[in-house]
C-alpha positions as CSV (number, residue, x, y, z in Angstrom):
1,M,48.0,-32.9,107.2
2,S,45.3,-32.5,109.8
3,L,43.4,-29.3,110.8
4,M,44.5,-27.7,114.0
5,I,41.7,-25.1,114.0
6,E,38.4,-25.2,112.2
7,T,35.6,-22.7,112.8
8,K,32.1,-22.3,111.3
9,A,30.1,-19.1,111.6
10,L,31.8,-18.2,114.9
11,T,30.3,-15.1,116.4
12,K,30.6,-13.0,119.6
13,T,28.3,-10.2,120.7
14,F,28.5,-8.0,123.8
15,K,25.9,-5.9,125.5
16,S,26.8,-2.2,125.8
17,G,24.0,-0.5,127.6
18,K,20.9,-1.1,125.5
19,Q,23.0,-1.8,122.4
20,T,24.3,-5.1,121.1
21,V,27.8,-4.9,119.7
22,E,28.9,-7.6,117.2
23,A,32.6,-8.0,117.9
24,V,33.0,-11.1,115.7
25,R,30.6,-11.8,112.9
26,G,30.5,-15.3,111.4
27,V,34.2,-16.1,111.2
28,E,35.1,-19.2,109.2
29,L,38.7,-20.3,109.0
30,S,40.9,-23.4,109.0
31,V,44.5,-23.7,110.2
32,Q,46.6,-26.6,109.2
33,Q,48.9,-28.4,111.6
34,G,52.4,-27.0,111.3
35,E,51.4,-23.5,110.0
36,I,52.2,-20.1,111.3
37,Y,48.8,-18.5,110.7
38,G,48.1,-14.8,111.3
39,F,45.2,-12.5,111.9
40,L,46.0,-9.1,110.4
41,G,43.9,-6.0,111.1
42,P,43.6,-2.8,113.1
43,N,42.8,-2.6,116.8
44,G,39.2,-3.3,117.4
45,A,38.8,-5.5,114.3
46,G,37.9,-8.6,116.4
47,K,41.2,-10.4,116.2
48,S,41.9,-10.8,120.0
49,T,38.2,-11.6,120.7
50,T,38.4,-14.4,118.2
51,M,41.6,-15.7,119.7
52,R,40.2,-15.6,123.2
53,M,37.2,-17.6,122.1
54,L,39.5,-20.2,120.5
55,A,41.6,-20.4,123.7
56,T,38.4,-21.0,125.8
57,L,38.7,-17.6,127.6
58,L,35.5,-16.3,126.1
59,P,32.3,-18.3,125.3
60,P,31.2,-17.9,121.7
61,S,27.7,-16.4,121.1
62,G,27.2,-18.6,118.1
63,G,28.9,-21.0,115.7
64,T,31.1,-24.0,116.3
65,A,34.9,-24.6,116.4
66,R,37.3,-27.5,116.8
67,V,40.7,-26.6,118.3
68,A,43.6,-29.1,118.6
69,G,41.3,-31.9,117.7
70,H,38.6,-31.1,120.3
71,D,35.2,-29.5,120.2
72,L,35.4,-26.0,121.7
73,G,32.0,-26.1,123.3
74,R,31.9,-29.7,124.6
75,E,35.6,-30.3,125.4
76,P,37.1,-27.0,126.7
77,A,39.4,-28.8,129.2
78,L,40.9,-30.9,126.5
79,V,41.4,-27.8,124.3
80,R,43.2,-26.1,127.1
81,K,45.4,-29.1,127.7
82,N,46.7,-29.0,124.1
83,I,47.2,-25.2,123.6
84,G,49.4,-22.5,124.9
85,Y,48.2,-18.9,125.2
86,V,50.3,-15.7,125.4
87,A,48.2,-12.6,126.0
88,Q,49.2,-9.1,125.1
89,A,49.8,-8.2,128.8
90,G,51.7,-11.5,129.5
91,G,51.1,-13.7,132.6
92,S,54.2,-13.8,134.7
93,E,54.4,-12.9,138.3
94,P,56.8,-9.8,138.6
95,V,58.1,-10.5,142.1
96,M,59.2,-14.1,141.3
97,T,62.2,-15.0,139.2
98,G,61.8,-16.3,135.7
99,R,62.8,-19.8,136.8
100,E,60.2,-19.7,139.6
101,N,57.5,-18.6,137.2
102,L,58.3,-21.4,134.8
103,I,58.4,-24.1,137.5
104,L,55.1,-22.8,139.0
105,Q,53.5,-22.9,135.5
106,G,54.7,-26.4,135.0
107,R,53.2,-27.5,138.3
108,L,49.9,-26.0,137.4
109,F,49.9,-28.2,134.3
110,G,50.4,-31.3,136.5
111,M,54.2,-31.8,136.4
112,D,56.1,-32.8,139.5
113,K,58.7,-30.3,140.7
114,A,61.7,-32.2,139.1
115,T,60.0,-32.4,135.7
116,A,59.0,-28.8,135.8
117,A,62.5,-27.7,136.8
118,K,64.0,-29.8,133.9
119,R,61.5,-28.3,131.4
120,A,62.3,-24.8,132.7
121,A,66.0,-25.4,132.1
122,E,65.2,-26.6,128.5
123,L,63.3,-23.5,127.7
124,T,65.9,-21.3,129.3
125,D,68.4,-22.7,126.9
126,A,66.1,-22.7,123.9
127,L,65.1,-19.1,124.3
128,E,68.5,-17.9,125.5
129,M,67.3,-16.6,128.8
130,G,70.3,-17.8,131.0
131,S,71.6,-14.3,131.7
132,F,68.3,-13.2,133.4
133,I,66.3,-16.3,134.3
134,D,67.2,-16.1,138.0
135,R,66.3,-12.4,138.3
136,T,62.9,-11.2,139.3
137,V,60.7,-10.6,136.3
138,K,60.0,-7.0,137.3
139,T,63.7,-6.2,136.4
140,Y,63.3,-7.6,132.8
141,S,63.3,-5.5,129.7
142,G,60.4,-5.6,127.3
143,G,62.1,-8.2,125.0
144,Q,63.1,-10.3,128.0
145,R,59.6,-10.3,129.4
146,R,58.1,-11.4,126.0
147,R,60.6,-14.3,125.8
148,M,59.5,-15.3,129.3
149,D,55.8,-15.1,128.2
150,L,56.7,-17.4,125.3
151,A,58.3,-19.9,127.7
152,L,55.3,-19.8,130.0
153,G,53.1,-20.6,127.0
154,M,55.4,-23.5,125.9
155,I,56.1,-25.1,129.3
156,H,53.7,-28.0,128.7
157,R,54.7,-28.6,125.0
158,P,51.4,-27.5,123.4
159,A,50.6,-28.6,119.9
160,L,49.1,-25.1,119.2
161,L,50.4,-21.8,120.5
162,F,48.3,-18.6,120.5
163,L,50.2,-15.3,120.4
164,D,48.2,-12.2,120.8
165,E,50.1,-9.1,119.5
166,P,53.4,-10.8,120.5
167,T,55.7,-7.8,119.7
168,T,53.6,-4.8,120.5
169,G,55.7,-2.2,122.4
170,L,59.0,-3.8,121.6
171,D,61.9,-2.0,120.0
172,P,62.9,-3.2,116.5
173,Q,65.8,-5.3,117.7
174,S,63.7,-7.1,120.2
175,R,60.9,-7.6,117.7
176,Y,63.3,-9.3,115.2
177,H,64.7,-11.5,118.0
178,L,61.3,-12.6,119.0
179,W,60.5,-13.4,115.3
180,D,63.4,-15.7,115.3
181,E,62.2,-17.4,118.5
182,I,58.7,-17.9,116.9
183,R,60.4,-19.5,113.8
184,K,62.3,-21.8,116.1
185,L,59.2,-22.9,117.9
186,H,57.5,-23.6,114.5
187,A,60.6,-25.5,113.3
188,A,60.3,-27.7,116.4
189,G,56.8,-28.7,115.4
190,T,54.5,-26.2,117.0
191,T,51.6,-24.7,115.1
192,V,51.4,-20.9,115.8
193,F,48.3,-18.7,115.5
194,L,49.1,-15.0,116.0
195,T,47.3,-11.7,115.8
196,T,49.1,-8.6,114.7
197,H,48.5,-5.1,113.2
198,Y,52.1,-4.9,111.9
199,L,52.3,-5.4,108.2
200,D,56.0,-6.4,108.2
201,E,55.3,-9.0,110.9
202,A,52.6,-10.7,109.0
203,D,54.6,-10.7,105.8
204,A,57.8,-12.0,107.5
205,L,56.2,-14.8,109.7
206,C,52.9,-16.0,108.4
207,H,52.5,-18.9,105.9
208,R,48.9,-17.8,105.5
209,L,46.9,-15.0,107.0
210,A,43.4,-13.6,107.2
211,I,42.7,-9.9,107.0
212,M,40.1,-8.9,109.5
213,D,38.0,-5.8,109.7
214,H,34.8,-5.0,111.7
215,G,34.5,-8.5,113.0
216,K,34.7,-10.2,109.6
217,I,37.4,-11.9,107.5
218,V,37.6,-9.8,104.3
219,S,40.4,-11.8,102.6
220,E,42.6,-14.8,103.3
221,G,45.6,-16.4,101.7
222,T,49.4,-16.4,101.6
223,P,51.0,-12.9,101.9
224,A,52.2,-13.3,98.2
225,S,48.8,-14.4,96.9
226,L,47.0,-11.5,98.8
227,K,49.4,-9.0,97.2
228,Q,48.8,-10.5,93.8
229,Q,45.1,-9.5,94.1
230,V,46.3,-5.9,93.7
231,A,47.9,-6.3,90.2
232,G,50.3,-3.8,88.7
233,D,52.1,-1.0,90.5
234,V,51.3,1.7,93.0
235,I,52.3,5.3,92.4
236,T,52.0,7.5,95.5
237,L,52.0,11.3,94.9
238,G,52.6,13.5,98.0
239,M,50.8,16.8,97.7
240,S,49.0,19.4,99.8
241,G,45.7,18.1,101.2
242,E,43.6,20.9,99.6
243,L,44.9,19.8,96.1
244,L,44.0,16.1,96.4
245,M,40.6,16.5,94.8
246,K,42.0,18.5,91.9
247,G,44.7,15.9,91.4
248,E,42.1,13.1,91.4
249,T,40.0,15.0,88.8
250,V,43.0,15.2,86.5
251,L,43.6,11.5,86.7
252,R,40.1,10.1,86.9
253,N,39.4,9.5,83.2
254,Q,42.9,8.5,82.2
255,P,42.9,5.0,80.5
256,F,46.0,3.9,82.4
257,V,44.5,4.5,85.9
258,R,42.8,1.5,87.5
259,E,42.0,2.9,91.0
260,I,42.7,6.1,93.0
261,H,42.7,6.4,96.8
262,H,43.4,9.3,99.2
263,R,45.9,8.5,101.9
264,D,47.0,11.1,104.3
265,D,48.3,14.0,102.1
266,A,48.8,11.8,99.1
267,L,47.1,10.2,96.1
268,Q,47.6,6.5,95.7
269,I,47.2,5.5,92.1
270,Y,47.0,1.8,90.9
271,V,48.3,1.3,87.4
272,E,49.9,-1.2,85.0
273,R,53.5,-0.7,84.1
274,G,54.1,2.1,86.6
275,E,57.5,3.1,85.2
276,E,55.9,3.9,81.8
277,V,52.9,5.7,83.2
278,L,54.7,7.9,85.7
279,P,56.1,10.4,83.1
280,N,52.6,10.8,81.8
281,I,51.3,11.6,85.2
282,M,54.0,14.1,85.8
283,R,53.2,15.9,82.6
284,L,49.5,16.0,83.4
285,F,50.1,17.6,86.8
286,D,52.6,20.1,85.3
287,S,50.0,21.2,82.7
288,A,47.4,21.6,85.4
289,A,49.8,23.6,87.6
290,L,49.5,21.1,90.5
291,P,52.7,20.9,92.5
292,I,53.9,17.4,93.6
293,Q,55.9,17.2,96.8
294,T,57.0,13.5,96.7
295,V,56.8,10.6,94.3
296,A,57.1,6.9,95.0
297,L,56.6,3.9,92.8
298,A,56.3,0.5,94.4
299,R,54.8,-3.0,94.1
300,P,51.6,-3.7,96.1
301,S,51.9,-4.3,99.8
302,L,49.6,-5.9,102.4
303,D,48.5,-2.4,103.2
304,D,47.4,-2.0,99.6
305,V,45.4,-5.2,100.0
306,F,43.8,-3.9,103.1
307,M,42.9,-0.6,101.4
308,R,41.4,-2.6,98.4
309,M,39.3,-4.6,100.8
310,T,38.2,-1.9,103.2
311,G,38.7,1.4,101.5
312,R,41.2,2.7,104.0
313,S,44.8,2.2,105.0
314,L,45.7,-0.4,107.8
315,R,48.4,2.0,109.1
316,E,45.8,4.8,109.5
317,S,43.3,2.3,111.1
318,A,45.9,0.9,113.5
């Protein structure tokens, strides 16, 4: 299986007054043909900046990359010919109908009018847009607009599709529907590279993903392998914020405790065999007269991986 994306020491810096901001710091990644690959991280982590570089929309400050078989620096036109890109804000013209948007996009990629119209009809069927394709885009719902954005990115049958925060702002039903469309595109042979700060989205869609923070990749792997890095169970004790330090003191030297983190008004405790340890913790807090408001026992999540790598919760960061 060939590589669809390969980067080496990819960097991007911006000037902000007299300061230099390192938005992307030495990113190295590889994406196989046929994968759904995800960038997971909070807003400002460098995900979109990295994607915009790979899509030829921003020039890298350093490093090298090959995208869809072509050198990013020397062959940007060939890269653009082989990729689709769907930005967070979309790219449709609101006063035109969906069909008109698709035909125009096809013409911009060099199709004649008949070929562009045929391709627009194919995508209308594939993405189930028949009920609204001939209305002006400004009348579309959020979910309908995102399906139109997907169609615009797919009009020229790209080998690689970039999706920047594809479901941000959508209601849950629209998000799940769009997930199904992304899976269909993948099943048809398209390699998908997406950014997201939604944990469930990364878990549900991505074959592999990179966790990004402060411009660097801090961990990479399948969702399952990343969660296996946080072995054992996670016990979360909800309690008043002023009591968190006292609770941590009670637990700090207990042999069954591997790690403790503060999270909102809760203590997050990493242990082995959580169902056996939990009664001990309850007795310790009862003896110390520390009231517990809520208790939860769970297997590690991608958010636990992010906390392990960065020291804070992805949900809080996002």
